[in-house]
C-alpha positions in Angstrom: 49.8 131.7 188.4 52.3 134.5 188.1 55.8 134.4 189.6 54.9 136.7 192.5 52.0 134.5 193.5 54.1 131.4 193.1 56.9 132.8 195.3 54.3 133.5 198.1 53.0 130.0 197.8 56.4 128.4 197.6 59.2 130.3 199.5 61.9 128.1 197.9 60.8 129.1 194.4 63.2 132.0 194.3 66.1 129.8 195.5 65.4 127.2 192.8 65.1 130.0 190.2 68.5 131.3 191.3 70.0 127.8 191.0 69.0 127.7 187.3 70.7 131.0 186.6 73.7 130.6 184.2 75.7 133.2 186.1 75.8 131.1 189.2 78.7 129.2 187.9 80.7 132.2 186.6 82.6 133.0 189.8 86.0 134.4 189.0 88.8 132.3 190.5 91.3 134.1 192.8 94.4 135.6 191.2 97.4 133.3 192.0 99.9 134.7 189.4 102.0 137.9 190.0 101.6 140.8 187.6 105.1 140.3 186.1 104.4 136.6 185.5 101.0 137.5 184.0 102.7 139.8 181.5 105.3 137.2 180.7 102.7 134.5 180.1 100.7 136.7 177.8 103.7 137.8 175.7 105.2 134.2 175.5 101.8 132.7 174.8 101.0 135.0 172.0 104.5 134.5 170.5 104.1 130.7 170.7 100.7 130.9 169.0 102.0 133.1 166.2 105.1 130.9 165.8 102.8 127.8 165.6 100.6 129.3 162.9 103.6 130.4 160.8 105.2 126.9 161.2 101.9 125.2 160.3 101.8 127.0 157.0 105.0 125.2 156.0 104.7 121.9 157.8 106.1 118.9 155.9 105.3 115.8 157.9 102.6 114.6 160.2 104.9 114.7 163.2 105.7 118.4 162.5 102.0 119.2 162.3 101.3 117.5 165.7 104.2 119.3 167.4 103.2 122.7 166.0 99.6 122.2 167.1 100.9 121.3 170.6 103.0 124.4 170.5 100.0 126.5 169.6 97.9 124.9 172.4 100.6 125.5 175.0 100.8 129.1 173.9 97.1 129.5 174.1 97.2 128.1 177.6 99.9 130.6 178.6 98.0 133.5 177.1 94.7 132.5 178.8 96.1 131.9 182.2 98.1 135.1 182.0 95.0 137.1 181.0 92.9 135.5 183.7 95.6 135.7 186.4 94.8 132.2 187.6 96.8 129.0 187.0 94.9 125.8 187.8 98.2 123.9 188.3 99.3 126.4 190.9 96.0 126.0 192.6 96.2 122.2 192.6 99.8 122.3 194.0 98.8 124.9 196.6 101.4 127.4 195.3 100.9 131.0 196.1 103.6 133.5 195.2 105.2 135.3 198.1 104.0 138.7 196.8 100.4 137.5 196.8 100.3 135.9 200.3 98.2 137.7 202.8 100.0 138.5 206.1 97.9 138.2 209.2 
């Protein structure tokens, strides 16, 4: 039975096929970071990642390695949220910058 014949026999077949689509879950979250903050996050995030990599090259103790990895992860988070324009923490706290609020 081909797909066209199956969809005539089962009207919900198309809906179920759409539910299995991997793109269904790829909705882009709304922007909740201002353009200036986005640029700052990207610049500081990349700087933190570069600093962490440089410091890791000369790390002496286990504590230094852990702290430098944490610095790199924090920088990566800043760079990604800046590039995406969406901060999950802002969303959870309900924070919307004044410049992005819609006036009704």
